[in-house]
ZADO-1210 file (C-alpha; in nm, 4 decimals, padded with zeros to 6 digits):
<atoms>
<atom x="-01.4671" y="00.0708" z="-04.7456" code="THR" pos="1"/>
<atom x="-01.5815" y="-00.2644" z="-04.8866" code="ILE" pos="2"/>
<atom x="-01.2942" y="-00.4945" z="-04.9779" code="ASN" pos="3"/>
<atom x="-01.3809" y="-00.8602" z="-05.0345" code="ARG" pos="4"/>
<atom x="-01.0783" y="-00.9514" z="-05.2439" code="ALA" pos="5"/>
<atom x="-01.0402" y="-01.2943" z="-05.0803" code="SER" pos="6"/>
<atom x="-01.4069" y="-01.3884" z="-05.0745" code="SER" pos="7"/>
<atom x="-01.6965" y="-01.4339" z="-05.3147" code="ALA" pos="8"/>
<atom x="-01.9490" y="-01.3168" z="-05.0528" code="SER" pos="9"/>
<atom x="-02.1905" y="-01.0376" z="-05.1344" code="VAL" pos="10"/>
<atom x="-02.2364" y="-00.7473" z="-04.8940" code="ILE" pos="11"/>
<atom x="-02.6160" y="-00.7292" z="-04.8599" code="LEU" pos="12"/>
<atom x="-02.8101" y="-00.4498" z="-04.6935" code="LEU" pos="13"/>
<atom x="-03.0774" y="-00.5852" z="-04.4625" code="ASN" pos="14"/>
<atom x="-03.3767" y="-00.4017" z="-04.3146" code="THR" pos="15"/>
<atom x="-03.2471" y="-00.0411" z="-04.3083" code="TYR" pos="16"/>
<atom x="-03.1191" y="00.2131" z="-04.5652" code="PRO" pos="17"/>
<atom x="-02.7484" y="00.2951" z="-04.5691" code="LEU" pos="18"/>
<atom x="-02.6395" y="00.6514" z="-04.4890" code="THR" pos="19"/>
<atom x="-02.2681" y="00.7262" z="-04.5266" code="VAL" pos="20"/>
<atom x="-02.1641" y="01.0672" z="-04.3987" code="LEU" pos="21"/>
<atom x="-01.8161" y="01.0441" z="-04.5537" code="GLY" pos="22"/>
<atom x="-01.6775" y="00.8384" z="-04.8417" code="ASN" pos="23"/>
<atom x="-01.8152" y="00.5083" z="-04.9732" code="LEU" pos="24"/>
<atom x="-01.5407" y="00.3092" z="-05.1434" code="ASN" pos="25"/>
<atom x="-01.6193" y="-00.0238" z="-05.3120" code="LEU" pos="26"/>
<atom x="-01.2651" y="-00.1550" z="-05.3633" code="SER" pos="27"/>
<atom x="-01.3562" y="-00.5152" z="-05.4503" code="SER" pos="28"/>
<atom x="-01.6544" y="-00.7471" z="-05.4250" code="GLY" pos="29"/>
<atom x="-02.0265" y="-00.6861" z="-05.4554" code="ASP" pos="30"/>
<atom x="-02.2554" y="-00.4403" z="-05.2750" code="LEU" pos="31"/>
<atom x="-02.6229" y="-00.5319" z="-05.3043" code="ASN" pos="32"/>
<atom x="-02.8479" y="-00.2581" z="-05.1740" code="ALA" pos="33"/>
<atom x="-03.1430" y="-00.4979" z="-05.1660" code="ASN" pos="34"/>
<atom x="-03.3662" y="-00.2114" z="-05.2873" code="SER" pos="35"/>
<atom x="-03.2805" y="-00.0097" z="-04.9730" code="LEU" pos="36"/>
<atom x="-03.1805" y="00.3529" z="-05.0240" code="ASN" pos="37"/>
<atom x="-02.8113" y="00.4468" z="-05.0256" code="VAL" pos="38"/>
<atom x="-02.7028" y="00.8066" z="-04.9574" code="SER" pos="39"/>
<atom x="-02.3449" y="00.9298" z="-04.9597" code="VAL" pos="40"/>
<atom x="-02.2164" y="01.2563" z="-04.8177" code="GLY" pos="41"/>
<atom x="-01.8591" y="01.2229" z="-04.9466" code="GLY" pos="42"/>
<atom x="-01.7009" y="01.0625" z="-05.2501" code="ASN" pos="43"/>
<atom x="-01.8537" y="00.7472" z="-05.3975" code="PHE" pos="44"/>
<atom x="-01.6056" y="00.5200" z="-05.5788" code="THR" pos="45"/>
<atom x="-01.6773" y="00.1957" z="-05.7671" code="LEU" pos="46"/>
<atom x="-01.3509" y="00.0218" z="-05.8621" code="ALA" pos="47"/>
<atom x="-01.3026" y="-00.1946" z="-06.1708" code="ALA" pos="48"/>
<atom x="-01.4357" y="-00.5469" z="-06.1262" code="GLY" pos="49"/>
<atom x="-01.6852" y="-00.4570" z="-05.8526" code="THR" pos="50"/>
<atom x="-02.0646" y="-00.4705" z="-05.8626" code="THR" pos="51"/>
<atom x="-02.3169" y="-00.2290" z="-05.7178" code="TYR" pos="52"/>
<atom x="-02.6738" y="-00.3642" z="-05.7337" code="THR" pos="53"/>
<atom x="-02.9266" y="-00.0935" z="-05.6378" code="PRO" pos="54"/>
<atom x="-03.2503" y="-00.2819" z="-05.6926" code="GLY" pos="55"/>
<atom x="-03.5363" y="-00.0302" z="-05.6876" code="THR" pos="56"/>
<atom x="-03.3702" y="00.2094" z="-05.4446" code="ASN" pos="57"/>
<atom x="-03.2680" y="00.5741" z="-05.4520" code="TRP" pos="58"/>
<atom x="-02.8940" y="00.6376" z="-05.4809" code="THR" pos="59"/>
<atom x="-02.8443" y="00.9876" z="-05.3408" code="THR" pos="60"/>
<atom x="-02.5395" y="01.2167" z="-05.3281" code="LEU" pos="61"/>
<atom x="-02.6112" y="01.4843" z="-05.0665" code="ASN" pos="62"/>
<atom x="-02.2852" y="01.6131" z="-04.9173" code="GLY" pos="63"/>
<atom x="-02.2465" y="01.9738" z="-04.8066" code="SER" pos="64"/>
<atom x="-01.9215" y="02.0192" z="-05.0028" code="GLY" pos="65"/>
<atom x="-01.7602" y="01.9097" z="-05.3279" code="ALA" pos="66"/>
<atom x="-01.8144" y="01.5412" z="-05.4136" code="GLN" pos="67"/>
<atom x="-01.6907" y="01.2977" z="-05.6776" code="THR" pos="68"/>
<atom x="-01.8780" y="00.9957" z="-05.8125" code="PHE" pos="69"/>
<atom x="-01.6096" y="00.7735" z="-05.9688" code="THR" pos="70"/>
<atom x="-01.7182" y="00.4765" z="-06.1804" code="VAL" pos="71"/>
<atom x="-01.4436" y="00.2515" z="-06.3184" code="ASN" pos="72"/>
<atom x="-01.6699" y="-00.0379" z="-06.4227" code="LEU" pos="73"/>
<atom x="-01.6321" y="-00.2069" z="-06.7611" code="ALA" pos="74"/>
<atom x="-02.0037" y="-00.1731" z="-06.8379" code="ALA" pos="75"/>
<atom x="-02.2377" y="00.1201" z="-06.7843" code="ALA" pos="76"/>
<atom x="-02.3528" y="00.1590" z="-06.4251" code="LEU" pos="77"/>
<atom x="-02.7279" y="00.0929" z="-06.4038" code="ALA" pos="78"/>
<atom x="-02.9141" y="00.2836" z="-06.1326" code="LEU" pos="79"/>
<atom x="-03.2875" y="00.2728" z="-06.0647" code="LYS" pos="80"/>
<atom x="-03.3323" y="00.6200" z="-05.9140" code="LYS" pos="81"/>
<atom x="-03.0544" y="00.8777" z="-05.8870" code="PHE" pos="82"/>
<atom x="-03.0766" y="01.1978" z="-05.6822" code="LYS" pos="83"/>
<atom x="-02.8426" y="01.4931" z="-05.6319" code="LEU" pos="84"/>
<atom x="-02.9468" y="01.7055" z="-05.3353" code="ASP" pos="85"/>
<atom x="-02.6655" y="01.9406" z="-05.2321" code="LYS" pos="86"/>
<atom x="-02.6467" y="02.3021" z="-05.1141" code="PRO" pos="87"/>
<atom x="-02.6533" y="02.5631" z="-05.3899" code="SER" pos="88"/>
<atom x="-02.3069" y="02.6346" z="-05.5276" code="GLY" pos="89"/>
<atom x="-02.1623" y="02.2936" z="-05.4355" code="THR" pos="90"/>
<atom x="-02.0728" y="02.0416" z="-05.7070" code="THR" pos="91"/>
<atom x="-02.0882" y="01.6690" z="-05.7700" code="LEU" pos="92"/>
<atom x="-01.8398" y="01.5701" z="-06.0429" code="THR" pos="93"/>
<atom x="-01.8687" y="01.2452" z="-06.2368" code="LEU" pos="94"/>
<atom x="-01.5329" y="01.0739" z="-06.2884" code="ALA" pos="95"/>
<atom x="-01.3754" y="00.7414" z="-06.3798" code="GLY" pos="96"/>
<atom x="-01.3235" y="00.5354" z="-06.6946" code="SER" pos="97"/>
<atom x="-01.6876" y="00.4404" z="-06.7550" code="GLN" pos="98"/>
<atom x="-01.8482" y="00.6983" z="-06.9836" code="PRO" pos="99"/>
<atom x="-02.2155" y="00.6097" z="-06.9219" code="VAL" pos="100"/>
<atom x="-02.4485" y="00.5984" z="-06.6232" code="ILE" pos="101"/>
<atom x="-02.8010" y="00.4766" z="-06.6917" code="THR" pos="102"/>
<atom x="-03.1037" y="00.5604" z="-06.4776" code="VAL" pos="103"/>
<atom x="-03.4139" y="00.3469" z="-06.5264" code="GLU" pos="104"/>
<atom x="-03.6844" y="00.5406" z="-06.3425" code="ASP" pos="105"/>
<atom x="-03.6199" y="00.8886" z="-06.2068" code="SER" pos="106"/>
<atom x="-03.3281" y="01.1341" z="-06.2262" code="LEU" pos="107"/>
<atom x="-03.3454" y="01.4271" z="-05.9831" code="MET" pos="108"/>
<atom x="-03.1162" y="01.7272" z="-05.9551" code="ILE" pos="109"/>
<atom x="-03.2925" y="01.8754" z="-05.6551" code="VAL" pos="110"/>
<atom x="-03.0249" y="02.1313" z="-05.5764" code="ASN" pos="111"/>
<atom x="-02.6559" y="02.1930" z="-05.6395" code="GLY" pos="112"/>
<atom x="-02.4400" y="02.1481" z="-05.9489" code="ASN" pos="113"/>
<atom x="-02.3966" y="01.8295" z="-06.1481" code="LEU" pos="114"/>
<atom x="-02.0706" y="01.8401" z="-06.3465" code="ALA" pos="115"/>
<atom x="-02.0912" y="01.5495" z="-06.5915" code="ASP" pos="116"/>
<atom x="-01.7146" y="01.5231" z="-06.6479" code="GLY" pos="117"/>
<atom x="-01.7754" y="01.4485" z="-07.0158" code="GLY" pos="118"/>
<atom x="-01.9975" y="01.1505" z="-06.9276" code="LYS" pos="119"/>
<atom x="-02.3448" y="01.0601" z="-07.0511" code="THR" pos="120"/>
<atom x="-02.6314" y="01.0187" z="-06.8068" code="ILE" pos="121"/>
<atom x="-02.8957" y="00.8167" z="-06.9900" code="GLU" pos="122"/>
<atom x="-03.2523" y="00.8130" z="-06.8584" code="LEU" pos="123"/>
<atom x="-03.4608" y="00.5200" z="-06.9799" code="LYS" pos="124"/>
<atom x="-03.7386" y="00.3230" z="-06.8166" code="THR" pos="125"/>
<atom x="-03.7236" y="-00.0436" z="-06.7263" code="SER" pos="126"/>
<atom x="-03.9865" y="-00.2980" z="-06.8313" code="THR" pos="127"/>
<atom x="-04.1860" y="-00.2275" z="-06.5145" code="THR" pos="128"/>
<atom x="-04.2022" y="00.1499" z="-06.5597" code="THR" pos="129"/>
<atom x="-04.4260" y="00.3362" z="-06.8042" code="THR" pos="130"/>
<atom x="-04.3087" y="00.6944" z="-06.7547" code="THR" pos="131"/>
<atom x="-03.9701" y="00.8251" z="-06.6382" code="SER" pos="132"/>
<atom x="-03.9093" y="01.1662" z="-06.4855" code="TYR" pos="133"/>
<atom x="-03.6187" y="01.4069" z="-06.5148" code="LEU" pos="134"/>
<atom x="-03.6437" y="01.6636" z="-06.2349" code="TYR" pos="135"/>
<atom x="-03.4022" y="01.9560" z="-06.2392" code="ASN" pos="136"/>
<atom x="-03.4055" y="02.2536" z="-06.0068" code="SER" pos="137"/>
<atom x="-03.0256" y="02.2740" z="-06.0010" code="GLY" pos="138"/>
<atom x="-02.7500" y="02.3234" z="-06.2574" code="VAL" pos="139"/>
<atom x="-02.6032" y="02.0714" z="-06.5052" code="HIS" pos="140"/>
<atom x="-02.2665" y="02.1531" z="-06.6644" code="THR" pos="141"/>
<atom x="-01.9951" y="01.9760" z="-06.8623" code="GLY" pos="142"/>
<atom x="-01.9033" y="01.8532" z="-07.2094" code="THR" pos="143"/>
<atom x="-02.1102" y="01.5351" z="-07.1724" code="GLY" pos="144"/>
<atom x="-02.4891" y="01.5213" z="-07.1854" code="LYS" pos="145"/>
<atom x="-02.8118" y="01.4084" z="-07.0309" code="ILE" pos="146"/>
<atom x="-02.9767" y="01.1692" z="-07.2757" code="LEU" pos="147"/>
<atom x="-03.3472" y="01.0844" z="-07.2769" code="LEU" pos="148"/>
<atom x="-03.3542" y="00.7486" z="-07.4518" code="SER" pos="149"/>
<atom x="-03.6626" y="00.5355" z="-07.4061" code="ASP" pos="150"/>
<atom x="-03.9668" y="00.3832" z="-07.5757" code="ASP" pos="151"/>
<atom x="-04.2113" y="00.5217" z="-07.3150" code="ASP" pos="152"/>
<atom x="-04.3142" y="00.8830" z="-07.2396" code="PRO" pos="153"/>
<atom x="-04.0747" y="01.1020" z="-07.0443" code="GLN" pos="154"/>
<atom x="-04.1354" y="01.4271" z="-06.8563" code="ILE" pos="155"/>
<atom x="-03.8832" y="01.7005" z="-06.7728" code="ILE" pos="156"/>
<atom x="-03.9950" y="01.8882" z="-06.4648" code="THR" pos="157"/>
<atom x="-03.8619" y="02.0855" z="-06.1674" code="GLY" pos="158"/>
<atom x="-03.9232" y="02.4184" z="-05.9983" code="ASN" pos="159"/>
<atom x="-03.8787" y="02.6200" z="-06.3181" code="GLY" pos="160"/>
<atom x="-03.5146" y="02.7191" z="-06.2620" code="THR" pos="161"/>
<atom x="-03.3397" y="02.4032" z="-06.3859" code="GLY" pos="162"/>
<atom x="-03.0355" y="02.4563" z="-06.6090" code="VAL" pos="163"/>
<atom x="-02.8983" y="02.2008" z="-06.8558" code="PHE" pos="164"/>
<atom x="-02.5818" y="02.2101" z="-07.0585" code="GLN" pos="165"/>
<atom x="-02.6226" y="01.9458" z="-07.3315" code="ASN" pos="166"/>
<atom x="-02.9603" y="01.7698" z="-07.3537" code="LEU" pos="167"/>
<atom x="-03.0410" y="01.5031" z="-07.6134" code="GLU" pos="168"/>
<atom x="-03.3904" y="01.3753" z="-07.6859" code="ILE" pos="169"/>
<atom x="-03.3810" y="01.0290" z="-07.8447" code="ASN" pos="170"/>
<atom x="-03.7173" y="00.8854" z="-07.7382" code="ASN" pos="171"/>
<atom x="-03.8696" y="00.6252" z="-07.9718" code="THR" pos="172"/>
<atom x="-04.2185" y="00.5983" z="-07.8188" code="ASP" pos="173"/>
<atom x="-04.4976" y="00.5706" z="-08.0779" code="ALA" pos="174"/>
<atom x="-04.6592" y="00.8982" z="-07.9719" code="SER" pos="175"/>
<atom x="-04.5993" y="01.2162" z="-08.1704" code="THR" pos="176"/>
<atom x="-04.4437" y="01.4035" z="-07.8769" code="ALA" pos="177"/>
<atom x="-04.3162" y="01.1520" z="-07.6211" code="PRO" pos="178"/>
<atom x="-04.1011" y="01.4026" z="-07.4282" code="VAL" pos="179"/>
<atom x="-04.2700" y="01.6986" z="-07.2633" code="SER" pos="180"/>
<atom x="-04.2014" y="01.9761" z="-07.0157" code="LEU" pos="181"/>
<atom x="-04.3647" y="01.9959" z="-06.6747" code="GLY" pos="182"/>
<atom x="-04.1712" y="02.3125" z="-06.5814" code="ALA" pos="183"/>
<atom x="-03.9632" y="02.5814" z="-06.7486" code="SER" pos="184"/>
<atom x="-03.5977" y="02.4978" z="-06.8186" code="ILE" pos="185"/>
<atom x="-03.2804" y="02.6603" z="-06.9542" code="THR" pos="186"/>
<atom x="-03.0394" y="02.4978" z="-07.2007" code="VAL" pos="187"/>
<atom x="-02.6923" y="02.6519" z="-07.2358" code="ASN" pos="188"/>
<atom x="-02.5382" y="02.4000" z="-07.4778" code="GLY" pos="189"/>
<atom x="-02.6780" y="02.1722" z="-07.7465" code="ALA" pos="190"/>
<atom x="-03.0396" y="02.0633" z="-07.7483" code="LEU" pos="191"/>
<atom x="-03.0323" y="01.7649" z="-07.9842" code="THR" pos="192"/>
<atom x="-03.3479" y="01.6203" z="-08.1452" code="LEU" pos="193"/>
<atom x="-03.2488" y="01.2694" z="-08.2541" code="SER" pos="194"/>
<atom x="-03.5861" y="01.1268" z="-08.3615" code="GLN" pos="195"/>
<atom x="-03.8663" y="01.2396" z="-08.5911" code="ASP" pos="196"/>
<atom x="-04.0677" y="01.3442" z="-08.2858" code="LYS" pos="197"/>
<atom x="-04.1884" y="01.6720" z="-08.1401" code="LEU" pos="198"/>
<atom x="-04.0595" y="01.8200" z="-07.8143" code="PHE" pos="199"/>
<atom x="-04.3756" y="01.9395" z="-07.6405" code="TYR" pos="200"/>
<atom x="-04.2989" y="02.2293" z="-07.4053" code="ILE" pos="201"/>
<atom x="-04.6683" y="02.2942" z="-07.3290" code="SER" pos="202"/>
<atom x="-04.7226" y="02.6316" z="-07.1576" code="THR" pos="203"/>
<atom x="-04.3686" y="02.6452" z="-07.0184" code="TYR" pos="204"/>
<atom x="-04.0622" y="02.8400" z="-07.1249" code="ASN" pos="205"/>
<atom x="-03.7614" y="02.6885" z="-07.2977" code="LEU" pos="206"/>
<atom x="-03.4821" y="02.9429" z="-07.2450" code="ALA" pos="207"/>
<atom x="-03.1727" y="02.9134" z="-07.4627" code="LEU" pos="208"/>
<atom x="-02.8448" y="03.0717" z="-07.3504" code="GLY" pos="209"/>
<atom x="-02.6176" y="03.2789" z="-07.5727" code="SER" pos="210"/>
<atom x="-02.4147" y="02.9720" z="-07.6800" code="LEU" pos="211"/>
<atom x="-02.7114" y="02.7330" z="-07.7053" code="ALA" pos="212"/>
<atom x="-02.7869" y="02.5501" z="-08.0287" code="THR" pos="213"/>
<atom x="-03.0665" y="02.3245" z="-08.1486" code="ILE" pos="214"/>
<atom x="-02.9263" y="02.0275" z="-08.3414" code="VAL" pos="215"/>
<atom x="-03.1032" y="01.8079" z="-08.5991" code="ASN" pos="216"/>
<atom x="-03.4303" y="02.0021" z="-08.6144" code="ALA" pos="217"/>
<atom x="-03.6399" y="01.9448" z="-08.9259" code="GLY" pos="218"/>
<atom x="-03.9923" y="01.9159" z="-09.0703" code="PRO" pos="219"/>
<atom x="-04.0701" y="01.6164" z="-08.8464" code="ASN" pos="220"/>
<atom x="-03.8681" y="01.7113" z="-08.5385" code="ARG" pos="221"/>
<atom x="-03.9317" y="02.0472" z="-08.3785" code="PHE" pos="222"/>
<atom x="-04.0617" y="02.2215" z="-08.0651" code="ILE" pos="223"/>
<atom x="-04.4343" y="02.2541" z="-08.0018" code="GLN" pos="224"/>
<atom x="-04.6133" y="02.4725" z="-07.7482" code="THR" pos="225"/>
<atom x="-04.9709" y="02.4454" z="-07.6177" code="ALA" pos="226"/>
<atom x="-05.0692" y="02.7113" z="-07.8692" code="GLY" pos="227"/>
<atom x="-05.1859" y="02.9767" z="-07.6238" code="ASN" pos="228"/>
<atom x="-05.0927" y="03.3451" z="-07.6501" code="ALA" pos="229"/>
<atom x="-04.9632" y="03.3354" z="-07.2927" code="GLY" pos="230"/>
<atom x="-04.7387" y="03.0303" z="-07.3349" code="ASP" pos="231"/>
<atom x="-04.3784" y="03.0628" z="-07.2215" code="GLY" pos="232"/>
<atom x="-04.2543" y="02.9596" z="-07.5662" code="GLY" pos="233"/>
<atom x="-03.8876" y="02.9737" z="-07.6634" code="ILE" pos="234"/>
<atom x="-03.6621" y="03.2594" z="-07.5596" code="THR" pos="235"/>
<atom x="-03.3079" y="03.3076" z="-07.6833" code="LYS" pos="236"/>
<atom x="-03.0214" y="03.5151" z="-07.5435" code="THR" pos="237"/>
<atom x="-02.8004" y="03.6528" z="-07.8225" code="TYR" pos="238"/>
<atom x="-02.4268" y="03.7014" z="-07.7881" code="SER" pos="239"/>
<atom x="-02.4274" y="03.9854" z="-08.0419" code="SER" pos="240"/>
<atom x="-02.6720" y="04.1748" z="-08.2636" code="SER" pos="241"/>
<atom x="-02.5325" y="04.0013" z="-08.5744" code="SER" pos="242"/>
<atom x="-02.6008" y="03.6456" z="-08.4510" code="THR" pos="243"/>
<atom x="-02.8722" y="03.4587" z="-08.6393" code="SER" pos="244"/>
<atom x="-03.0875" y="03.1790" z="-08.4965" code="PHE" pos="245"/>
<atom x="-03.3628" y="02.9599" z="-08.6358" code="VAL" pos="246"/>
<atom x="-03.6542" y="02.8819" z="-08.4025" code="PHE" pos="247"/>
<atom x="-03.7744" y="02.5299" z="-08.4967" code="PRO" pos="248"/>
</atoms>
């Protein structure tokens, strides 16, 4: 627990990364990671009025059981690199009053479940990064979304088993298809195309669950494969034989 209510001092990591096996609770004051990695095995709570400065580090949630990441900050929490690496079947739930977490370099769901709690996780590069990576070999659920919002290329990759609930592509890079796949993925909710850009899935498979939808597709915003007969392409699971679906 960090509680500096009576002092303006900053808690600064020095020399070594911080590994917390249980809960990390920032009750008041500032925690500056000094670009050293921070990993938490329990709940991670940022109270209103506090400051967490990650620098260029990895912030990792890796507990063996259920975890909560609670953010009650007035402004969106800005992380450099964010990693979820939990046993299969265990869940990290986002909570708190702040609806947005931004990640400026890499977002990794290595294993486990990420329940977004209705929040938005926005991946966008900083001025010193040219390409950002979204790695998913776990499961994303919830009524929120993962948002790819940048003006540089972005790649969605993983081990080919990554599952998303709601995924929005809002990349404004000048290229025709700034967001591409580096592995097969599944989308169970809404895949939203928010710019007149192509979503290049290359040779990989984009699998759509029975309740999945593609939102805002049009003549200038659609899905493009590598054009080979053996490409994974788009597959769709239907909830009934009378359900119609347009493949954009």
